N, C-alpha and C positions, 0 to 999 in steps of 0.2 A: 139156086136162085132162078126163078122162072123168067122167061123172056118178057112178059108183061111188066113185072117189077123192074127189070133192067131198063126197059124203055122209059118207064116213069122216072126212075132215078136219074137217067142221063138227059132226058128231054122234057118229059111231062111235068116234073116238079118245078123246073124253071119257068115253064109256060104258065103253070098255075100261079106262081108267084107274080109274074108280070100282069096277068089278067086281073087278079084280085087287088093288087096294089094300085093298079091304074084306076080300077073302079072305086077304090076307097079314097085315094088322095084328093080328088076334086071335091067330093061332098064334105070331106073333113076340113077343108080350108077355113070355113067360118069358125070351126072349133079351134083350130090352130091360132087364129087371130084373137079369139077371146082369151085363150090361155096365155098367149104372149102378152096381152095387155095386162092381165092380172099379175103376172110375174113382174112386169116392168113397174107397175104401180106400187107393188109392195116394197121394193127396196132399190129400184132403179138399176139393178144389176143385169148381167147377161140373160137372155131368154133361154139359150140352149146350153147344155152341158156336153162337152166333147171329151170322150175318153178313148185312149188307144186300147184296142182289144186284140186278142189272138184268134184268128179264124182258121179255116181249113188249111191243113198242111203247115201250120205255124205262121201263116202270113198275117201281118198286122194291118189293121185298118182303123179308121176313125168311126166311133160308135156314138150316135146322137140320142139325146134325151132332152125333154124340157127340164130346165134346172129346177130342182126341188129343195136345194140346200143353200145355206148362206154362201157368200162369195168366197170365203177363205176355208171352205170345208176340207179340202185336201190337206191344208197346212196344219189343221188341228186334229187330224185323224189319229196320229200317234198318241196323243194324250188320252184318247178314248179306248185304246186297245183292251184295257181291263174290263170294259163294259160289253165286249163282244158276246153275243148270245147264241152263236152257231158254232159248230165244230168244224174241223178241217181248215183249209187255208183261206176261207172266205171271211169277210167282215160285215156283220149286220147287227143293228140294234133296233128293236121294235120302236122305242121312243127316243130315237136319235136326236140329241139336242141341236144338231146342225140343220135339221129340217125346218123350213119356213112354214108359215100358216097355209099359204097357197100350196106349197110343196106337199104338205100332209094330205090335202085333198087329192092332189094329183097321184100320189102314191097309192092311196086307198082305192082309187078307181082305176089305177094303171094308165091314166091319161098321160103320164110323163113318158110312157113308152111309144107314143104315137109317131115321133120322128123316125123311129126305126123302120117305118114303112119305106122311107127313102133309102135306108141301107139295103132293104130287100130289093127295091126297084133297080138299084145300080149293081146289084149282084154280090155285095159283101156278105149279105145274110139271106136267109130263106124264112118263109113264114113259120115252118115247123122244123125244129132242130134244137140241139143242145144250146143253152145260153152261152154267149161268148165270154170267156174269162179274161182277166187282166194278166199281164206277163208275170207279175209277182205271185199269182196263184199257180200258174202253170209250172213254175220251177219247183213247186212243192208237191206236185202230183206224184203219185205212185205210178210205176210203169204202165199198169193196166188202165189207169185213168186217162193216159195220153191218147187213147183211142178216140176220145171225144173230138179230137182235132182232125179226125179222118173224114169228117163231113162238114158241110157248111153250117155255121151256127144259125140259130133261129130266134124268133120272137117268143114262141111258145113251144112246149114239148110236154112229155109225160109228167115232168116235175111240176109244171105250172098247174096242171089239173088234178094233182094229187096232194095239194097242201102247201106247196112252195116252201117258205121259210120254216114251216112246222116240221119239215122232214130233215133228218140228219144228213150230213154231207155224203157219207158212204152210200146211203139209200138213194140220194140224188144222183150220184154217179152210176149206180146200178140201173136206175130208170133210164138214164141216157144210153147206156149200153144196150138195154132192151129195145129202145127205139131204133138204134142203129141196126140191130139184128132184124127188126120187123118192118123196116121202112116200106111203105106202100101208099098208093093213092087212098085206099080205104082208111088206113090208119091216120093219115094226115087230115082227111076230112073229119074223122071222128074227133081228133084232138082239137081241131079248129072249132067245131061245134060245142065241145065241152069246155073250151076256153071261155066262151061267153058267160055261162053261169058262174064259172070260177072267178072271173073278173068282177061280176056283179056282187058276188058274196063277199069279196074282199078278204077271203081266208088266207092267212099267211102272207099278206101283201105288206111289206115294209122294207 
């Protein structure tokens, strides 16, 4: 590992997170307000969805998203297990019946992820890193997959720019290991820039 990469991982990466999230949060406030109003007008339910996720070293934290599903989504999940469309310990359905009309737009455009800028700002997450899993997924990991928890989880990573839900679970995990091995300022900038067209295309977003 070169000194430059070590300095970036220890200091520079956090600095980049703080600069970019600070620059993003204020201009995004009007967008937050419009999304919040749309969610509230649709069904009167909560604006945000809060989930407990597993971060670096196994530490748990609250993960925030704009709510894109009906209010009792977690309660009915078990009834939909037979519809799961991805392998491994994760649960995803492209046409999930729990998603609201507003939520479908938010997911296709990844706007539901915007509150995670706050998670990055307070240090629970980073802009670029493996996606944070839920505890129920982690207990099903194979030993080599637990290495994902050796770094701070992120909003985007190699998985997001390589097809997201179109990619099998093992390949997803392999991409996360590749990122962990190659972490650098240049790679993070490359992933951030490639995330923009990936989000605009909506490929694999559900």
